[in-house]
C-alpha positions as CSV (number, residue, x, y, z in Angstrom):
1,M,0.0,0.0,0.0
2,F,2.8,2.4,0.9
3,R,4.7,1.8,-2.3
4,S,1.6,2.0,-4.5
5,R,0.7,5.4,-2.9
6,R,4.1,6.9,-3.5
7,A,4.1,5.4,-7.0
8,G,0.7,7.1,-7.7
9,L,2.1,10.5,-6.5
10,V,5.1,10.1,-8.8
11,R,2.8,9.3,-11.7
12,R,0.7,12.4,-11.0
13,L,3.9,14.5,-10.9
14,W,5.2,13.1,-14.2
15,R,1.9,13.9,-15.9
16,Q,2.3,17.5,-14.9
17,R,5.6,18.1,-16.6
18,C,6.0,20.7,-19.3
19,P,5.0,19.3,-22.6
20,V,7.9,21.0,-24.5
21,P,11.4,19.9,-23.5
22,G,14.4,22.2,-23.5
23,A,16.4,22.7,-26.6
24,D,19.2,20.4,-25.5
25,E,17.5,18.1,-23.1
26,G,14.4,15.9,-23.5
27,P,12.3,14.4,-20.8
28,G,14.3,11.2,-21.0
29,T,17.3,13.1,-19.7
30,L,15.5,14.7,-16.8
31,K,13.4,11.7,-15.8
32,P,16.1,9.7,-14.1
33,A,17.2,12.8,-12.1
34,A,13.6,13.6,-11.2
35,H,12.9,10.1,-10.0
36,A,16.1,10.1,-7.9
37,L,15.0,13.3,-6.3
38,F,11.5,12.0,-5.6
39,K,12.9,9.0,-3.8
40,K,14.7,11.3,-1.4
41,L,11.6,13.3,-0.5
42,K,9.6,12.5,2.5
43,D,5.9,11.5,2.1
44,E,4.6,14.9,3.2
45,E,7.1,16.7,0.9
46,L,6.0,14.6,-2.1
47,E,2.3,15.5,-1.4
48,L,3.1,19.2,-1.1
49,L,4.9,19.0,-4.4
50,V,1.9,17.3,-6.1
51,Q,-0.4,20.0,-4.8
52,A,1.9,22.8,-6.0
53,V,2.4,21.5,-9.5
54,E,-1.3,20.4,-10.0
55,S,-2.6,23.8,-9.0
56,R,0.2,25.5,-11.0
57,G,0.8,28.0,-8.3
58,A,-2.8,29.1,-8.0
59,W,-2.9,28.0,-4.4
60,E,-0.4,29.1,-1.8
61,S,1.7,26.0,-1.0
62,G,4.4,25.3,1.6
63,C,8.1,24.7,1.1
64,V,9.2,21.3,-0.3
65,W,12.4,20.5,1.5
66,A,14.9,18.4,-0.4
67,P,18.3,17.2,0.8
68,R,21.1,19.1,-0.7
69,G,22.8,16.8,-3.2
70,D,23.7,16.3,-6.8
71,P,20.8,14.9,-8.8
72,R,22.3,14.4,-12.3
73,G,20.8,16.1,-15.3
74,G,23.6,14.5,-17.4
75,P,26.7,12.5,-17.1
76,K,28.9,15.5,-16.1
77,Q,26.7,18.4,-15.0
78,P,25.1,18.4,-11.5
79,L,21.6,19.7,-11.4
80,P,20.4,21.4,-8.2
81,P,16.9,20.3,-7.1
82,Q,15.2,23.7,-7.5
83,L,16.7,24.0,-11.0
84,L,15.6,20.5,-11.9
85,L,12.0,20.9,-10.8
86,C,11.7,24.4,-12.3
87,R,12.9,23.1,-15.6
88,L,10.6,20.1,-15.5
89,Y,7.4,21.9,-14.4
90,R,7.7,25.5,-15.5
91,W,10.6,26.6,-17.8
92,P,12.2,23.9,-19.9
93,D,14.7,26.5,-21.3
94,L,16.1,27.4,-17.8
95,R,19.8,26.9,-17.5
96,Q,21.3,28.4,-14.4
97,P,20.2,28.7,-10.7
98,H,21.1,32.5,-10.8
99,E,18.2,33.0,-13.3
100,L,15.8,32.2,-10.4
101,K,14.6,34.2,-7.4
102,H,12.9,32.9,-4.3
103,L,9.5,34.5,-3.8
104,C,9.1,36.5,-0.6
105,H,6.9,33.9,1.1
106,C,9.4,31.0,0.6
107,A,11.2,30.1,3.9
108,G,14.1,28.7,1.8
109,G,14.9,32.2,0.6
110,R,15.0,33.4,4.2
111,G,17.0,30.5,5.5
112,G,13.9,29.3,7.4
113,C,14.5,25.6,7.3
114,G,17.0,25.7,10.1
115,D,18.9,22.8,8.3
116,A,21.8,23.7,6.1
117,A,21.5,20.2,4.5
118,A,18.1,21.0,3.0
119,L,16.7,23.5,0.6
120,C,13.3,24.4,-0.8
121,C,12.7,23.0,-4.3
122,N,9.0,23.9,-4.7
123,P,9.0,25.2,-8.4
124,H,6.2,27.7,-7.6
125,H,8.2,29.3,-4.8
126,F,10.5,30.7,-7.5
127,S,10.3,33.3,-10.3
128,R,12.5,34.0,-13.2
129,L,14.4,37.3,-13.2
130,A,13.2,39.8,-15.7
131,V,15.9,42.0,-17.3
132,P,15.5,45.1,-19.5
133,E,15.4,44.5,-23.2
134,T,18.6,45.3,-25.0
135,P,18.7,47.6,-26.9
136,P,16.0,49.6,-25.1
137,P,12.7,49.4,-27.0
138,P,11.2,52.6,-28.5
139,Y,8.6,52.9,-25.7
140,S,11.4,53.6,-23.1
141,K,12.8,56.6,-24.9
142,A,10.3,59.3,-23.9
143,S,12.1,62.3,-22.6
144,W,11.5,64.6,-19.6
145,P,10.8,68.3,-20.1
146,D,13.9,70.5,-19.7
147,E,12.2,72.6,-17.1
148,P,12.4,71.0,-13.6
149,Q,9.6,71.1,-11.1
150,R,9.5,74.2,-9.1
151,P,11.1,73.9,-5.6
152,G,8.7,73.2,-2.8
153,T,6.2,71.4,-5.0
154,A,7.2,67.8,-4.5
155,L,4.2,65.6,-5.2
156,W,3.5,62.7,-2.9
157,E,0.8,61.2,-5.2
158,F,-0.3,61.1,-8.8
159,S,-3.8,61.9,-9.8
160,C,-5.4,62.0,-13.2
161,D,-8.7,63.2,-11.8
162,W,-8.1,66.2,-9.5
163,R,-11.4,65.5,-7.8
164,A,-10.4,62.0,-6.7
165,D,-9.4,61.4,-3.1
166,T,-5.8,60.4,-3.4
167,S,-4.7,61.2,0.1
168,A,-1.4,59.2,0.3
169,S,1.4,61.2,1.9
170,R,4.4,60.7,4.1
171,S,2.1,61.0,7.1
172,T,1.1,57.4,6.5
173,V,4.5,56.2,7.6
174,K,3.4,56.6,11.2
175,D,0.2,54.6,10.5
176,G,2.3,51.5,9.4
177,Y,1.6,51.5,5.7
178,W,4.5,50.9,3.4
179,C,2.4,51.7,0.4
180,K,-1.1,52.4,-0.8
181,L,-2.6,51.0,-4.0
182,A,-4.9,52.8,-6.5
183,Y,-6.6,50.9,-9.3
184,W,-7.4,52.9,-12.5
185,E,-9.4,52.2,-15.6
186,H,-8.1,54.7,-18.2
187,R,-8.3,58.1,-16.4
188,T,-10.8,57.1,-13.8
189,R,-9.8,55.7,-10.4
190,V,-12.1,52.8,-9.3
191,G,-12.6,52.2,-5.6
192,R,-10.7,53.5,-2.6
193,L,-7.0,53.5,-1.9
194,Y,-5.9,50.1,-0.5
195,A,-3.4,50.4,2.4
196,V,-0.8,47.7,2.6
197,H,0.6,46.8,6.1
198,E,2.1,43.4,5.4
199,T,5.4,43.0,3.6
200,S,3.7,41.5,0.5
201,V,0.3,41.8,-1.1
202,N,-1.5,39.9,-3.9
203,V,-3.4,42.1,-6.5
204,F,-5.8,39.9,-8.5
205,C,-9.2,39.5,-10.1
206,E,-9.4,35.7,-9.7
207,L,-7.5,33.7,-7.1
208,P,-8.8,30.4,-5.7
209,R,-7.1,30.8,-2.4
210,G,-5.4,33.6,-0.8
211,S,-6.1,37.2,0.2
212,G,-5.1,40.7,-0.9
213,F,-6.5,43.5,-3.2
214,C,-9.2,41.9,-5.2
215,L,-9.9,44.1,-8.3
216,G,-12.9,41.9,-9.2
217,Q,-14.8,43.2,-6.3
218,L,-14.5,46.9,-7.2
219,P,-17.7,48.2,-8.7
220,A,-17.9,50.6,-11.7
221,A,-20.9,52.2,-13.2
222,H,-19.8,51.9,-16.9
223,R,-17.0,49.8,-18.3
224,S,-16.0,49.9,-21.9
225,R,-15.5,46.7,-23.9
226,A,-11.7,47.3,-23.9
227,V,-11.7,47.5,-20.1
228,R,-13.8,44.3,-19.7
229,R,-11.4,42.5,-22.1
230,A,-8.3,43.7,-20.2
231,R,-9.9,42.8,-16.8
232,G,-10.4,39.3,-18.1
233,K,-6.6,39.0,-18.5
234,I,-5.7,40.0,-15.0
235,G,-6.5,36.6,-13.5
236,R,-4.1,35.9,-10.6
237,G,-2.5,39.3,-11.2
238,L,0.7,40.0,-9.4
239,L,2.5,39.8,-6.1
240,L,4.1,43.0,-4.7
241,S,6.7,42.6,-2.0
242,R,8.8,45.0,0.0
243,E,12.2,43.5,0.4
244,P,15.6,44.8,1.5
245,G,16.5,47.8,-0.7
246,G,13.3,48.0,-2.8
247,V,10.1,46.7,-4.1
248,W,9.6,43.5,-6.3
249,A,6.8,42.6,-8.6
250,Y,6.1,39.0,-9.5
251,N,3.7,38.4,-12.5
252,R,1.3,35.6,-11.5
253,S,-1.0,36.1,-14.4
254,E,-1.0,34.4,-17.8
255,H,-0.3,37.7,-19.6
256,P,2.5,40.3,-19.5
257,I,2.5,43.3,-17.2
258,F,4.2,46.6,-18.0
259,V,5.9,48.5,-15.2
260,S,7.4,52.0,-15.0
261,S,9.1,53.7,-12.0
262,P,11.8,56.4,-11.7
263,T,14.4,53.8,-10.7
264,L,14.0,51.3,-13.6
265,G,16.1,53.3,-16.0
266,P,19.9,53.7,-15.8
267,P,21.2,56.2,-13.2
268,G,21.0,59.7,-14.4
269,A,18.6,58.9,-17.3
270,R,16.2,61.6,-18.3
271,G,13.5,59.4,-19.6
272,V,10.7,57.0,-18.8
273,T,11.5,53.3,-18.8
274,V,8.8,50.8,-19.2
275,L,9.7,47.2,-18.4
276,K,7.7,44.2,-19.8
277,V,7.5,41.4,-17.2
278,L,6.4,38.1,-18.7
279,P,4.2,35.5,-16.8
280,G,6.3,33.8,-14.1
281,Y,8.9,36.5,-14.1
282,S,9.7,39.0,-11.4
283,A,11.6,42.3,-11.4
284,K,12.9,44.8,-8.8
285,V,10.6,47.7,-9.8
286,F,11.7,50.2,-7.3
287,D,15.1,50.9,-5.6
288,Y,15.0,53.1,-2.5
289,E,18.6,54.0,-2.8
290,W,18.4,55.1,-6.4
291,V,15.5,57.4,-6.0
292,G,17.4,59.4,-3.3
293,G,15.8,62.8,-2.5
294,A,14.1,63.3,-5.9
295,G,11.4,65.9,-6.0
296,G,8.2,65.8,-8.1
297,W,8.1,65.4,-11.9
298,W,5.7,66.5,-14.5
299,V,5.2,64.0,-17.3
300,P,3.9,65.5,-20.6
301,G,0.4,64.4,-21.3
302,E,0.0,62.7,-17.9
303,G,0.5,65.4,-15.3
304,P,2.3,65.1,-12.0
305,W,4.2,62.0,-11.1
306,D,5.3,61.1,-7.6
307,P,9.0,59.9,-7.7
308,H,8.1,57.5,-5.0
309,S,5.6,55.6,-7.0
310,I,5.2,52.7,-9.4
311,R,2.8,52.3,-12.3
312,I,1.8,48.9,-13.6
313,S,-0.4,48.2,-16.6
314,F,-2.1,44.8,-17.0
315,A,-1.7,43.2,-20.4
316,K,-1.3,46.5,-22.3
317,G,1.9,48.5,-22.8
318,W,2.2,52.2,-23.5
319,G,4.7,54.5,-25.2
320,P,5.7,55.9,-28.6
321,C,5.6,52.5,-30.3
322,Y,2.1,51.8,-29.1
323,S,-1.3,53.2,-29.9
324,R,-1.4,54.1,-26.2
325,Q,1.0,57.0,-25.7
326,F,0.4,57.3,-21.9
327,I,-0.6,54.9,-19.1
328,T,-3.8,56.8,-18.8
329,S,-4.8,55.3,-22.1
330,C,-4.3,51.8,-20.7
331,P,-7.6,50.0,-19.8
332,C,-6.5,48.7,-16.4
333,W,-3.6,49.8,-14.4
334,L,-2.3,50.0,-10.9
335,E,-0.6,52.9,-9.1
336,V,1.6,52.0,-6.1
337,L,2.1,55.0,-3.8
338,L,5.2,54.3,-1.6
339,N,6.1,55.8,1.7
340,R,9.6,56.8,2.2
341,P,11.5,54.3,4.3
342,C,12.4,55.6,7.7
């Protein structure tokens, strides 16, 4: 009974593998290494792994602790457990462990196991690192106006509708918020500001399990067809996390997200950089050290922009090479209003 149960779990795991193998390695190469790893996992770890891969990350799952060892992906090259399972169940083209990042809720990324001989290999506790496109695409070349913002007019929030209640300010630091979220449909803000106290927050329309900022519950009197289509692509949305030195965004949806912040461009750049983050990827979207003591900016066509803020558009990009020149033309987008770290 014991062996048949484990064998059933392994069969379920193998059915969930990525249908397309990597360019250099087929499933026949990874299968022996995977089975060798499965044999080393405890029963509870094997069950956790089955739950994670069958839900494809839709449900929050615990760490899968694997002994540190050298499962072999080939006759010469050792394959770490996390790389093996991420390649098998998520990214067949993955090559190196440094292409991966622990998600904020993974205890393995915080050294939470308490056992140096074990590591987390749950493939849905990792993301791939997004990097800027090279050379920069046309939509990242918009330039700032030559005239700087007048002294003493630093803006702590961005508002397309001057009648909207966008009351984020540095005073919220004492209230324990590290950011407030505003959801926009084109130039109209929908719902109230959402204050974030925890170090991470899910922003989603559909999520089977979990909590956070549910955009699907926000009412709106009239939605265009374009907005309804874009909302249908948000799905599991994204995970925002405050981590040492900055803010990270992990794309949990099945469509790209587009991100812009003052710290995404190279130091000293006088332009707006928009980064495309593919599904399953994450990016450091704000760096507290880079922004320094910057004051407010005025973006042509969009109005004031708080330098301590992030803009994220769901599924639709914007910029000179798009029909949407400004983020206010995007059907669904999120504004992250950050508090300055103490």
